[in-house]
N, CA, C and O atoms as CSV, one atom per row, in Angstrom:
chain,resi,resn,atom,element,x,y,z
A,1,UNK,N,N,119.933,73.428,-24.452
A,1,UNK,CA,C,119.769,71.986,-24.513
A,1,UNK,C,C,118.369,71.686,-25.058
A,1,UNK,O,O,117.393,72.334,-24.679
A,2,UNK,N,N,118.289,70.711,-25.938
A,2,UNK,CA,C,117.014,70.357,-26.557
A,2,UNK,C,C,116.094,69.704,-25.526
A,2,UNK,O,O,116.540,69.044,-24.587
A,3,UNK,N,N,114.786,69.915,-25.739
A,3,UNK,CA,C,113.798,69.328,-24.821
A,3,UNK,C,C,113.899,67.812,-24.785
A,3,UNK,O,O,113.775,67.201,-23.723
A,4,UNK,N,N,114.126,67.199,-25.956
A,4,UNK,CA,C,114.223,65.737,-26.003
A,4,UNK,C,C,115.410,65.244,-25.186
A,4,UNK,O,O,115.332,64.182,-24.568
A,5,UNK,N,N,116.495,65.987,-25.172
A,5,UNK,CA,C,117.674,65.595,-24.389
A,5,UNK,C,C,117.353,65.581,-22.900
A,5,UNK,O,O,117.797,64.694,-22.170
A,6,UNK,N,N,116.590,66.556,-22.460
A,6,UNK,CA,C,116.198,66.607,-21.045
A,6,UNK,C,C,115.346,65.390,-20.698
A,6,UNK,O,O,115.536,64.766,-19.654
A,7,UNK,N,N,114.400,65.056,-21.587
A,7,UNK,CA,C,113.556,63.882,-21.337
A,7,UNK,C,C,114.388,62.599,-21.314
A,7,UNK,O,O,114.152,61.723,-20.481
A,8,UNK,N,N,115.368,62.482,-22.229
A,8,UNK,CA,C,116.220,61.283,-22.240
A,8,UNK,C,C,117.084,61.208,-20.990
A,8,UNK,O,O,117.310,60.121,-20.459
A,9,UNK,N,N,117.571,62.353,-20.514
A,9,UNK,CA,C,118.351,62.369,-19.273
A,9,UNK,C,C,117.485,61.957,-18.079
A,9,UNK,O,O,117.940,61.218,-17.205
A,10,UNK,N,N,116.239,62.435,-18.044
A,10,UNK,CA,C,115.314,62.023,-16.984
A,10,UNK,C,C,115.015,60.525,-17.064
A,10,UNK,O,O,114.915,59.848,-16.040
A,11,UNK,N,N,114.872,60.015,-18.295
A,11,UNK,CA,C,114.637,58.578,-18.479
A,11,UNK,C,C,115.815,57.773,-17.948
A,11,UNK,O,O,115.630,56.803,-17.213
A,12,UNK,N,N,117.021,58.174,-18.318
A,12,UNK,CA,C,118.224,57.480,-17.843
A,12,UNK,C,C,118.367,57.559,-16.340
A,12,UNK,O,O,118.780,56.589,-15.703
A,13,UNK,N,N,118.030,58.708,-15.759
A,13,UNK,CA,C,118.110,58.863,-14.307
A,13,UNK,C,C,117.108,57.947,-13.608
A,13,UNK,O,O,117.433,57.313,-12.604
A,14,UNK,N,N,115.897,57.882,-14.142
A,14,UNK,CA,C,114.879,57.002,-13.553
A,14,UNK,C,C,115.329,55.543,-13.621
A,14,UNK,O,O,115.146,54.790,-12.665
A,15,UNK,N,N,115.913,55.148,-14.743
A,15,UNK,CA,C,116.392,53.767,-14.874
A,15,UNK,C,C,117.553,53.516,-13.909
A,15,UNK,O,O,117.629,52.450,-13.298
A,16,UNK,N,N,118.447,54.482,-13.770
A,16,UNK,CA,C,119.567,54.336,-12.840
A,16,UNK,C,C,119.097,54.199,-11.394
A,16,UNK,O,O,119.613,53.368,-10.647
A,17,UNK,N,N,118.132,55.003,-11.006
A,17,UNK,CA,C,117.593,54.907,-9.640
A,17,UNK,C,C,116.889,53.570,-9.451
A,17,UNK,O,O,116.978,52.966,-8.382
A,18,UNK,N,N,116.186,53.102,-10.492
A,18,UNK,CA,C,115.523,51.810,-10.397
A,18,UNK,C,C,116.537,50.691,-10.206
A,18,UNK,O,O,116.308,49.781,-9.408
A,19,UNK,N,N,117.647,50.743,-10.919
A,19,UNK,CA,C,118.671,49.712,-10.774
A,19,UNK,C,C,119.267,49.719,-9.373
A,19,UNK,O,O,119.621,48.666,-8.844
A,20,UNK,N,N,119.380,50.894,-8.771
A,20,UNK,CA,C,119.934,50.995,-7.421
A,20,UNK,C,C,118.930,50.573,-6.361
A,20,UNK,O,O,119.316,50.034,-5.324
A,21,UNK,N,N,117.641,50.812,-6.609
A,21,UNK,CA,C,116.638,50.537,-5.577
A,21,UNK,C,C,115.840,49.264,-5.813
A,21,UNK,O,O,115.327,48.684,-4.857
A,22,UNK,N,N,115.721,48.816,-7.045
A,22,UNK,CA,C,114.985,47.599,-7.341
A,22,UNK,C,C,113.473,47.769,-7.406
A,22,UNK,O,O,112.744,46.780,-7.333
A,23,UNK,N,N,112.987,48.998,-7.542
A,23,UNK,CA,C,111.544,49.217,-7.658
A,23,UNK,C,C,111.155,49.166,-9.126
A,23,UNK,O,O,111.503,50.056,-9.902
A,24,UNK,N,N,110.435,48.123,-9.496
A,24,UNK,CA,C,110.102,47.906,-10.902
A,24,UNK,C,C,109.189,49.001,-11.441
A,24,UNK,O,O,109.203,49.275,-12.641
A,25,UNK,N,N,108.409,49.621,-10.591
A,25,UNK,CA,C,107.476,50.646,-11.045
A,25,UNK,C,C,108.194,51.860,-11.629
A,25,UNK,O,O,107.633,52.573,-12.461
A,26,UNK,N,N,109.417,52.095,-11.202
A,26,UNK,CA,C,110.180,53.221,-11.745
A,26,UNK,C,C,110.488,52.999,-13.227
A,26,UNK,O,O,110.609,53.963,-13.983
A,27,UNK,N,N,110.616,51.747,-13.646
A,27,UNK,CA,C,110.801,51.462,-15.073
A,27,UNK,C,C,109.560,51.845,-15.871
A,27,UNK,O,O,109.662,52.315,-17.004
A,28,UNK,N,N,108.391,51.642,-15.274
A,28,UNK,CA,C,107.149,52.003,-15.960
A,28,UNK,C,C,107.081,53.519,-16.147
A,28,UNK,O,O,106.641,54.004,-17.189
A,29,UNK,N,N,107.519,54.256,-15.135
A,29,UNK,CA,C,107.552,55.707,-15.268
A,29,UNK,C,C,108.600,56.141,-16.290
A,29,UNK,O,O,108.412,57.135,-16.992
A,30,UNK,N,N,109.698,55.401,-16.375
A,30,UNK,CA,C,110.731,55.703,-17.371
A,30,UNK,C,C,110.179,55.525,-18.786
A,30,UNK,O,O,110.582,56.241,-19.702
A,31,UNK,N,N,109.270,54.585,-18.965
A,31,UNK,CA,C,108.632,54.415,-20.272
A,31,UNK,C,C,107.858,55.684,-20.637
A,31,UNK,O,O,107.885,56.132,-21.783
A,32,UNK,N,N,107.167,56.255,-19.644
A,32,UNK,CA,C,106.451,57.509,-19.882
A,32,UNK,C,C,107.400,58.647,-20.233
A,32,UNK,O,O,107.111,59.457,-21.114
A,33,UNK,N,N,108.537,58.704,-19.539
A,33,UNK,CA,C,109.528,59.744,-19.847
A,33,UNK,C,C,110.096,59.556,-21.251
A,33,UNK,O,O,110.325,60.533,-21.964
A,34,UNK,N,N,110.323,58.315,-21.646
A,34,UNK,CA,C,110.826,58.049,-22.999
A,34,UNK,C,C,109.779,58.432,-24.044
A,34,UNK,O,O,110.125,58.937,-25.112
A,35,UNK,N,N,108.505,58.197,-23.742
A,35,UNK,CA,C,107.442,58.594,-24.670
A,35,UNK,C,C,107.417,60.113,-24.834
A,35,UNK,O,O,107.174,60.618,-25.930
A,36,UNK,N,N,107.668,60.836,-23.749
A,36,UNK,CA,C,107.726,62.298,-23.843
A,36,UNK,C,C,108.923,62.734,-24.681
A,36,UNK,O,O,108.842,63.721,-25.412
A,37,UNK,N,N,110.038,62.001,-24.578
A,37,UNK,CA,C,111.212,62.329,-25.395
A,37,UNK,C,C,110.905,62.134,-26.873
A,37,UNK,O,O,111.310,62.942,-27.708
A,38,UNK,N,N,110.193,61.064,-27.193
A,38,UNK,CA,C,109.806,60.835,-28.587
A,38,UNK,C,C,108.855,61.936,-29.055
A,38,UNK,O,O,108.948,62.407,-30.188
A,39,UNK,N,N,107.945,62.340,-28.176
A,39,UNK,CA,C,107.034,63.440,-28.528
A,39,UNK,C,C,107.816,64.726,-28.776
A,39,UNK,O,O,107.461,65.508,-29.658
A,40,UNK,N,N,108.877,64.948,-28.004
A,40,UNK,CA,C,109.705,66.142,-28.224
A,40,UNK,C,C,110.424,66.054,-29.563
A,40,UNK,O,O,110.574,67.067,-30.246
A,41,UNK,N,N,110.872,64.861,-29.952
A,41,UNK,CA,C,111.511,64.686,-31.259
A,41,UNK,C,C,110.545,64.984,-32.394
A,41,UNK,O,O,110.939,65.523,-33.429
A,42,UNK,N,N,109.272,64.630,-32.197
A,42,UNK,CA,C,108.263,64.856,-33.228
A,42,UNK,C,C,107.908,66.333,-33.324
A,42,UNK,O,O,107.433,66.789,-34.364
A,43,UNK,N,N,108.135,67.092,-32.238
A,43,UNK,CA,C,107.859,68.521,-32.257
A,43,UNK,C,C,106.643,68.931,-31.462
A,43,UNK,O,O,106.104,70.017,-31.678
A,44,UNK,N,N,106.193,68.081,-30.537
A,44,UNK,CA,C,105.030,68.405,-29.709
A,44,UNK,C,C,105.392,69.518,-28.731
A,44,UNK,O,O,106.560,69.708,-28.393
A,45,UNK,N,N,104.380,70.245,-28.283
A,45,UNK,CA,C,104.615,71.322,-27.322
A,45,UNK,C,C,104.992,70.737,-25.964
A,45,UNK,O,O,104.792,69.549,-25.715
A,46,UNK,N,N,105.541,71.583,-25.088
A,46,UNK,CA,C,105.972,71.137,-23.766
A,46,UNK,C,C,104.783,70.597,-22.979
A,46,UNK,O,O,104.902,69.572,-22.307
A,47,UNK,N,N,103.637,71.275,-23.053
A,47,UNK,CA,C,102.452,70.796,-22.340
A,47,UNK,C,C,102.035,69.405,-22.841
A,47,UNK,O,O,101.674,68.541,-22.042
A,48,UNK,N,N,102.082,69.194,-24.138
A,48,UNK,CA,C,101.739,67.891,-24.703
A,48,UNK,C,C,102.736,66.828,-24.246
A,48,UNK,O,O,102.348,65.700,-23.944
A,49,UNK,N,N,104.005,67.184,-24.195
A,49,UNK,CA,C,105.033,66.245,-23.734
A,49,UNK,C,C,104.778,65.815,-22.291
A,49,UNK,O,O,104.901,64.637,-21.954
A,50,UNK,N,N,104.425,66.775,-21.447
A,50,UNK,CA,C,104.153,66.465,-20.042
A,50,UNK,C,C,102.931,65.568,-19.919
A,50,UNK,O,O,102.934,64.612,-19.143
A,51,UNK,N,N,101.883,65.873,-20.684
A,51,UNK,CA,C,100.671,65.047,-20.642
A,51,UNK,C,C,100.976,63.638,-21.135
A,51,UNK,O,O,100.498,62.665,-20.552
A,52,UNK,N,N,101.766,63.514,-22.204
A,52,UNK,CA,C,102.129,62.191,-22.720
A,52,UNK,C,C,102.937,61.422,-21.689
A,52,UNK,O,O,102.702,60.230,-21.489
A,53,UNK,N,N,103.886,62.080,-21.030
A,53,UNK,CA,C,104.690,61.412,-19.998
A,53,UNK,C,C,103.795,60.918,-18.865
A,53,UNK,O,O,103.960,59.798,-18.382
A,54,UNK,N,N,102.857,61.748,-18.448
A,54,UNK,CA,C,101.969,61.364,-17.345
A,54,UNK,C,C,101.038,60.230,-17.748
A,54,UNK,O,O,100.863,59.275,-16.991
A,55,UNK,N,N,100.438,60.322,-18.932
A,55,UNK,CA,C,99.488,59.297,-19.370
A,55,UNK,C,C,100.161,57.953,-19.647
A,55,UNK,O,O,99.670,56.909,-19.218
A,56,UNK,N,N,101.274,57.981,-20.358
A,56,UNK,CA,C,101.955,56.729,-20.693
A,56,UNK,C,C,102.570,56.108,-19.446
A,56,UNK,O,O,102.476,54.897,-19.250
A,57,UNK,N,N,103.201,56.923,-18.596
A,57,UNK,CA,C,103.805,56.400,-17.371
A,57,UNK,C,C,102.782,55.816,-16.419
A,57,UNK,O,O,102.957,54.706,-15.917
A,58,UNK,N,N,101.711,56.560,-16.169
A,58,UNK,CA,C,100.692,56.036,-15.256
A,58,UNK,C,C,99.930,54.876,-15.887
A,58,UNK,O,O,99.515,53.956,-15.181
A,59,UNK,N,N,99.741,54.905,-17.197
A,59,UNK,CA,C,99.103,53.781,-17.877
A,59,UNK,C,C,99.942,52.515,-17.768
A,59,UNK,O,O,99.402,51.426,-17.575
A,60,UNK,N,N,101.255,52.651,-17.891
A,60,UNK,CA,C,102.139,51.494,-17.760
A,60,UNK,C,C,102.110,50.956,-16.334
A,60,UNK,O,O,102.106,49.742,-16.130
A,61,UNK,N,N,102.089,51.847,-15.347
A,61,UNK,CA,C,102.011,51.418,-13.941
A,61,UNK,C,C,100.705,50.668,-13.693
A,61,UNK,O,O,100.707,49.601,-13.079
A,62,UNK,N,N,99.590,51.224,-14.170
A,62,UNK,CA,C,98.289,50.571,-13.975
A,62,UNK,C,C,98.215,49.235,-14.709
A,62,UNK,O,O,97.648,48.274,-14.189
A,63,UNK,N,N,98.783,49.168,-15.914
A,63,UNK,CA,C,98.785,47.911,-16.665
A,63,UNK,C,C,99.619,46.853,-15.941
A,63,UNK,O,O,99.211,45.694,-15.862
A,64,UNK,N,N,100.779,47.240,-15.414
A,64,UNK,CA,C,101.622,46.290,-14.676
A,64,UNK,C,C,100.924,45.822,-13.406
A,64,UNK,O,O,100.975,44.643,-13.058
A,65,UNK,N,N,100.277,46.744,-12.722
A,65,UNK,CA,C,99.561,46.381,-11.490
A,65,UNK,C,C,98.417,45.411,-11.787
A,65,UNK,O,O,98.205,44.454,-11.043
A,66,UNK,N,N,97.686,45.654,-12.864
A,66,UNK,CA,C,96.592,44.752,-13.246
A,66,UNK,C,C,97.142,43.382,-13.617
A,66,UNK,O,O,96.544,42.361,-13.276
A,67,UNK,N,N,98.268,43.351,-14.309
A,67,UNK,CA,C,98.894,42.077,-14.670
A,67,UNK,C,C,99.310,41.307,-13.423
A,67,UNK,O,O,99.083,40.100,-13.336
A,68,UNK,N,N,99.914,41.990,-12.459
A,68,UNK,CA,C,100.374,41.329,-11.232
A,68,UNK,C,C,99.201,40.812,-10.407
A,68,UNK,O,O,99.343,39.795,-9.728
A,69,UNK,N,N,98.062,41.468,-10.442
A,69,UNK,CA,C,96.902,41.023,-9.678
A,69,UNK,C,C,96.241,39.805,-10.300
A,69,UNK,O,O,95.603,39.028,-9.591
A,70,UNK,N,N,96.376,39.618,-11.617
A,70,UNK,CA,C,95.778,38.460,-12.262
A,70,UNK,C,C,96.617,37.204,-12.073
A,70,UNK,O,O,96.084,36.097,-12.151
A,71,UNK,N,N,97.921,37.349,-11.827
A,71,UNK,CA,C,98.799,36.202,-11.616
A,71,UNK,C,C,98.924,35.910,-10.133
A,71,UNK,O,O,99.107,36.835,-9.341
A,72,UNK,N,N,98.831,34.651,-9.737
A,72,UNK,CA,C,98.991,34.329,-8.320
A,72,UNK,C,C,100.428,34.588,-7.879
A,72,UNK,O,O,101.357,34.432,-8.672
A,73,UNK,N,N,100.618,34.982,-6.622
A,73,UNK,CA,C,101.977,35.227,-6.151
A,73,UNK,C,C,102.766,33.924,-6.128
A,73,UNK,O,O,102.216,32.853,-5.872
A,74,UNK,N,N,104.054,34.032,-6.397
A,74,UNK,CA,C,104.876,32.822,-6.400
A,74,UNK,C,C,105.135,32.365,-4.970
A,74,UNK,O,O,105.114,33.157,-4.028
A,75,UNK,N,N,105.376,31.079,-4.840
A,75,UNK,CA,C,105.662,30.501,-3.530
A,75,UNK,C,C,107.029,30.958,-3.047
A,75,UNK,O,O,107.878,31.318,-3.862
A,76,UNK,N,N,107.261,30.953,-1.731
A,76,UNK,CA,C,108.607,31.264,-1.248
A,76,UNK,C,C,109.592,30.200,-1.740
A,76,UNK,O,O,109.188,29.079,-2.051
A,77,UNK,N,N,110.858,30.540,-1.811
A,77,UNK,CA,C,111.874,29.655,-2.388
A,77,UNK,C,C,111.921,28.299,-1.711
A,77,UNK,O,O,112.159,27.295,-2.382
A,78,UNK,N,N,111.702,28.232,-0.394
A,78,UNK,CA,C,111.811,26.948,0.296
A,78,UNK,C,C,110.614,26.037,0.028
A,78,UNK,O,O,110.642,24.873,0.428
A,79,UNK,N,N,109.563,26.527,-0.637
A,79,UNK,CA,C,108.405,25.697,-0.972
A,79,UNK,C,C,108.099,25.716,-2.470
A,79,UNK,O,O,107.029,25.269,-2.885
A,80,UNK,N,N,109.018,26.225,-3.281
A,80,UNK,CA,C,108.797,26.393,-4.708
A,80,UNK,C,C,109.578,25.335,-5.486
A,80,UNK,O,O,110.806,25.285,-5.408
A,81,UNK,N,N,108.884,24.510,-6.219
A,81,UNK,CA,C,109.531,23.437,-6.984
A,81,UNK,C,C,110.442,23.987,-8.069
A,81,UNK,O,O,111.396,23.314,-8.460
A,82,UNK,N,N,110.181,25.175,-8.563
A,82,UNK,CA,C,111.053,25.780,-9.569
A,82,UNK,C,C,112.423,26.110,-8.990
A,82,UNK,O,O,113.405,26.166,-9.731
A,83,UNK,N,N,112.508,26.326,-7.691
A,83,UNK,CA,C,113.766,26.666,-7.034
A,83,UNK,C,C,114.413,25.434,-6.425
A,83,UNK,O,O,115.631,25.270,-6.502
A,84,UNK,N,N,113.612,24.569,-5.822
A,84,UNK,CA,C,114.127,23.409,-5.101
A,84,UNK,C,C,113.440,22.157,-5.641
A,84,UNK,O,O,112.241,21.961,-5.439
A,85,UNK,N,N,114.203,21.320,-6.322
A,85,UNK,CA,C,113.620,20.150,-6.970
A,85,UNK,C,C,113.204,19.061,-5.989
A,85,UNK,O,O,112.574,18.087,-6.399
A,86,UNK,N,N,113.535,19.195,-4.704
A,86,UNK,CA,C,113.094,18.212,-3.716
A,86,UNK,C,C,111.599,18.349,-3.409
A,86,UNK,O,O,110.973,17.387,-2.966
A,87,UNK,N,N,111.028,19.522,-3.635
A,87,UNK,CA,C,109.614,19.748,-3.361
A,87,UNK,C,C,108.791,18.834,-4.263
A,87,UNK,O,O,108.992,18.788,-5.477
A,88,UNK,N,N,107.863,18.112,-3.645
A,88,UNK,CA,C,107.004,17.214,-4.408
A,88,UNK,C,C,107.514,15.789,-4.483
A,88,UNK,O,O,106.784,14.897,-4.915
A,89,UNK,N,N,108.746,15.557,-4.073
A,89,UNK,CA,C,109.288,14.201,-4.095
A,89,UNK,C,C,108.695,13.381,-2.950
A,89,UNK,O,O,108.170,13.932,-1.983
A,90,UNK,N,N,108.785,12.075,-3.073
A,90,UNK,CA,C,108.217,11.180,-2.072
A,90,UNK,C,C,109.330,10.534,-1.254
A,90,UNK,O,O,110.333,10.079,-1.804
A,91,UNK,N,N,109.143,10.497,0.068
A,91,UNK,CA,C,110.060,9.798,0.972
A,91,UNK,C,C,109.236,8.788,1.767
A,91,UNK,O,O,108.025,8.944,1.930
A,92,UNK,N,N,109.907,7.764,2.252
A,92,UNK,CA,C,109.216,6.754,3.052
A,92,UNK,C,C,109.650,6.887,4.506
A,92,UNK,O,O,110.835,6.778,4.822
A,93,UNK,N,N,108.681,7.124,5.389
A,93,UNK,CA,C,108.942,7.273,6.830
A,93,UNK,C,C,108.666,5.932,7.495
A,93,UNK,O,O,107.565,5.391,7.393
A,94,UNK,N,N,109.680,5.402,8.178
A,94,UNK,CA,C,109.518,4.126,8.896
A,94,UNK,C,C,108.771,4.331,10.213
A,94,UNK,O,O,107.806,3.624,10.502
A,95,UNK,N,N,109.231,5.319,11.022
A,95,UNK,CA,C,108.605,5.579,12.330
A,95,UNK,C,C,108.912,7.017,12.734
A,95,UNK,O,O,109.917,7.593,12.319
A,96,UNK,N,N,108.029,7.581,13.548
A,96,UNK,CA,C,108.179,8.957,14.025
A,96,UNK,C,C,108.677,8.970,15.464
A,96,UNK,O,O,108.349,8.074,16.241
A,97,UNK,N,N,109.461,9.972,15.823
A,97,UNK,CA,C,109.836,10.213,17.213
A,97,UNK,C,C,108.672,10.907,17.906
A,97,UNK,O,O,107.751,11.388,17.245
A,98,UNK,N,N,108.710,10.960,19.222
A,98,UNK,CA,C,107.619,11.601,19.974
A,98,UNK,C,C,107.491,13.091,19.674
A,98,UNK,O,O,106.396,13.649,19.753
A,99,UNK,N,N,108.601,13.735,19.330
A,99,UNK,CA,C,108.557,15.173,19.063
A,99,UNK,C,C,108.128,15.517,17.628
A,99,UNK,O,O,108.185,16.681,17.230
A,100,UNK,N,N,107.704,14.521,16.858
A,100,UNK,CA,C,107.211,14.778,15.502
A,100,UNK,C,C,108.307,14.869,14.460
A,100,UNK,O,O,108.092,15.426,13.384
A,101,UNK,N,N,109.491,14.326,14.764
A,101,UNK,CA,C,110.593,14.333,13.814
A,101,UNK,C,C,111.028,12.903,13.537
A,101,UNK,O,O,110.654,11.974,14.253
A,102,UNK,N,N,111.812,12.743,12.499
A,102,UNK,CA,C,112.391,11.443,12.168
A,102,UNK,C,C,113.554,11.679,11.219
A,102,UNK,O,O,113.861,12.816,10.861
A,103,UNK,N,N,114.190,10.599,10.821
A,103,UNK,CA,C,115.240,10.660,9.810
A,103,UNK,C,C,114.880,9.679,8.714
A,103,UNK,O,O,114.408,8.575,8.984
A,104,UNK,N,N,115.107,10.088,7.477
A,104,UNK,CA,C,114.842,9.209,6.347
A,104,UNK,C,C,116.068,9.178,5.448
A,104,UNK,O,O,116.871,10.111,5.431
A,105,UNK,N,N,116.196,8.096,4.707
A,105,UNK,CA,C,117.248,7.982,3.702
A,105,UNK,C,C,116.657,8.544,2.408
A,105,UNK,O,O,115.676,8.022,1.878
A,106,UNK,N,N,117.268,9.609,1.915
A,106,UNK,CA,C,116.761,10.281,0.716
A,106,UNK,C,C,117.957,10.769,-0.089
A,106,UNK,O,O,118.838,11.428,0.462
A,107,UNK,N,N,118.003,10.466,-1.349
A,107,UNK,CA,C,119.097,10.829,-2.248
A,107,UNK,C,C,120.457,10.391,-1.704
A,107,UNK,O,O,121.447,11.111,-1.834
A,108,UNK,N,N,120.497,9.213,-1.099
A,108,UNK,CA,C,121.756,8.645,-0.647
A,108,UNK,C,C,122.286,9.203,0.653
A,108,UNK,O,O,123.432,8.934,1.014
A,109,UNK,N,N,121.484,9.975,1.366
A,109,UNK,CA,C,121.930,10.557,2.637
A,109,UNK,C,C,120.784,10.535,3.633
A,109,UNK,O,O,119.619,10.402,3.258
A,110,UNK,N,N,121.129,10.666,4.907
A,110,UNK,CA,C,120.100,10.762,5.944
A,110,UNK,C,C,119.658,12.217,6.066
A,110,UNK,O,O,120.483,13.126,6.151
A,111,UNK,N,N,118.351,12.418,6.074
A,111,UNK,CA,C,117.768,13.753,6.170
A,111,UNK,C,C,116.894,13.821,7.415
A,111,UNK,O,O,116.192,12.866,7.744
A,112,UNK,N,N,116.943,14.956,8.101
A,112,UNK,CA,C,116.019,15.219,9.197
A,112,UNK,C,C,114.669,15.576,8.586
A,112,UNK,O,O,114.593,16.308,7.600
A,113,UNK,N,N,113.606,15.047,9.187
A,113,UNK,CA,C,112.264,15.249,8.641
A,113,UNK,C,C,111.335,15.685,9.756
A,113,UNK,O,O,111.393,15.168,10.872
A,114,UNK,N,N,110.476,16.644,9.439
A,114,UNK,CA,C,109.407,17.069,10.340
A,114,UNK,C,C,108.089,16.953,9.596
A,114,UNK,O,O,108.029,17.109,8.377
A,115,UNK,N,N,107.046,16.681,10.343
A,115,UNK,CA,C,105.724,16.601,9.747
A,115,UNK,C,C,105.104,17.986,9.698
A,115,UNK,O,O,105.390,18.832,10.546
A,116,UNK,N,N,104.249,18.220,8.696
A,116,UNK,CA,C,103.503,19.477,8.642
A,116,UNK,C,C,102.604,19.570,9.856
A,116,UNK,O,O,102.116,18.552,10.347
A,117,UNK,N,N,102.380,20.770,10.345
A,117,UNK,CA,C,101.491,20.953,11.489
A,117,UNK,C,C,100.103,20.435,11.140
A,117,UNK,O,O,99.571,20.719,10.068
A,118,UNK,N,N,99.529,19.675,12.056
A,118,UNK,CA,C,98.191,19.152,11.864
A,118,UNK,C,C,98.137,17.833,11.109
A,118,UNK,O,O,97.074,17.217,11.029
A,119,UNK,N,N,99.257,17.387,10.556
A,119,UNK,CA,C,99.278,16.119,9.827
A,119,UNK,C,C,99.442,14.972,10.815
A,119,UNK,O,O,100.129,15.116,11.827
A,120,UNK,N,N,98.823,13.846,10.530
A,120,UNK,CA,C,98.930,12.690,11.426
A,120,UNK,C,C,100.301,12.048,11.276
A,120,UNK,O,O,100.848,11.959,10.177
A,121,UNK,N,N,100.844,11.602,12.405
A,121,UNK,CA,C,102.165,10.974,12.404
A,121,UNK,C,C,101.997,9.481,12.168
A,121,UNK,O,O,101.823,8.713,13.114
A,122,UNK,N,N,102.049,9.077,10.918
A,122,UNK,CA,C,101.904,7.670,10.552
A,122,UNK,C,C,103.051,7.298,9.618
A,122,UNK,O,O,103.537,8.130,8.852
A,123,UNK,N,N,103.468,6.061,9.690
A,123,UNK,CA,C,104.540,5.616,8.795
A,123,UNK,C,C,103.978,5.446,7.393
A,123,UNK,O,O,102.766,5.378,7.192
A,124,UNK,N,N,104.885,5.379,6.433
A,124,UNK,CA,C,104.468,5.202,5.051
A,124,UNK,C,C,104.998,6.303,4.163
A,124,UNK,O,O,105.880,7.060,4.570
A,125,UNK,N,N,104.472,6.404,2.954
A,125,UNK,CA,C,104.967,7.416,2.011
A,125,UNK,C,C,104.484,8.824,2.393
A,125,UNK,O,O,103.340,9.016,2.804
A,126,UNK,N,N,105.372,9.779,2.246
A,126,UNK,CA,C,105.077,11.182,2.512
A,126,UNK,C,C,105.630,12.023,1.365
A,126,UNK,O,O,106.634,11.660,0.751
A,127,UNK,N,N,104.983,13.131,1.081
A,127,UNK,CA,C,105.435,14.054,0.042
A,127,UNK,C,C,106.144,15.229,0.696
A,127,UNK,O,O,105.679,15.768,1.700
A,128,UNK,N,N,107.288,15.625,0.111
A,128,UNK,CA,C,108.048,16.775,0.602
A,128,UNK,C,C,107.298,18.043,0.201
A,128,UNK,O,O,107.063,18.292,-0.981
A,129,UNK,N,N,106.928,18.837,1.202
A,129,UNK,CA,C,106.176,20.070,0.976
A,129,UNK,C,C,107.091,21.288,0.990
A,129,UNK,O,O,106.864,22.257,0.265
A,130,UNK,N,N,108.123,21.228,1.822
A,130,UNK,CA,C,108.992,22.387,2.024
A,130,UNK,C,C,110.348,21.895,2.498
A,130,UNK,O,O,110.452,20.835,3.115
A,131,UNK,N,N,111.392,22.671,2.205
A,131,UNK,CA,C,112.729,22.376,2.704
A,131,UNK,C,C,113.176,23.590,3.517
A,131,UNK,O,O,113.279,24.698,2.991
A,132,UNK,N,N,113.441,23.366,4.813
A,132,UNK,CA,C,113.901,24.431,5.704
A,132,UNK,C,C,115.307,24.055,6.144
A,132,UNK,O,O,115.488,23.166,6.976
A,133,UNK,N,N,116.293,24.730,5.589
A,133,UNK,CA,C,117.678,24.386,5.881
A,133,UNK,C,C,117.960,22.984,5.367
A,133,UNK,O,O,117.837,22.722,4.170
A,134,UNK,N,N,118.339,22.076,6.269
A,134,UNK,CA,C,118.585,20.685,5.874
A,134,UNK,C,C,117.473,19.771,6.371
A,134,UNK,O,O,117.666,18.560,6.482
A,135,UNK,N,N,116.321,20.338,6.668
A,135,UNK,CA,C,115.181,19.567,7.179
A,135,UNK,C,C,114.068,19.557,6.138
A,135,UNK,O,O,113.700,20.593,5.585
A,136,UNK,N,N,113.547,18.365,5.887
A,136,UNK,CA,C,112.418,18.215,4.986
A,136,UNK,C,C,111.124,18.312,5.782
A,136,UNK,O,O,110.983,17.671,6.824
A,137,UNK,N,N,110.191,19.102,5.300
A,137,UNK,CA,C,108.849,19.168,5.886
A,137,UNK,C,C,107.952,18.331,4.983
A,137,UNK,O,O,107.851,18.594,3.784
A,138,UNK,N,N,107.303,17.324,5.555
A,138,UNK,CA,C,106.546,16.377,4.732
A,138,UNK,C,C,105.091,16.322,5.146
A,138,UNK,O,O,104.714,16.741,6.240
A,139,UNK,N,N,104.271,15.787,4.227
A,139,UNK,CA,C,102.853,15.593,4.473
A,139,UNK,C,C,102.490,14.184,4.007
A,139,UNK,O,O,102.936,13.741,2.948
A,140,UNK,N,N,101.705,13.504,4.774
A,140,UNK,CA,C,101.313,12.124,4.445
A,140,UNK,C,C,100.519,12.097,3.155
A,140,UNK,O,O,99.651,12.938,2.920
A,141,UNK,N,N,100.835,11.109,2.320
A,141,UNK,CA,C,100.099,10.948,1.061
A,141,UNK,C,C,98.727,10.332,1.296
A,141,UNK,O,O,97.972,10.125,0.346
């Protein structure tokens, strides 16, 4: 069996394991394995192929890690406007119950509302900060 075939089989195996486990870093290592396969096609020695696989794979992992550290982590789905369009919308609170909850009319239906911890319980406009189940978590504007 040709050396390049072994590298391609290792690349496919790494990608298959990544698909089963969901670890994105395994794809970066698969890039290194694919680079070694290309080196084998060019006619590089086995030692050179191994060094290329190690350098390209670890370089891809380090580059991905540096990229992830420069980008802020995304918000959880219940507080992310990209996932839930209710986040950031304004509701009008008439009055609060003693337990810090109320009901508001929003999008044609009654919604249970809770105030963010530490926020003052005052009537008026509030911004939706988070949606937990069917309850809106709001903060006074």
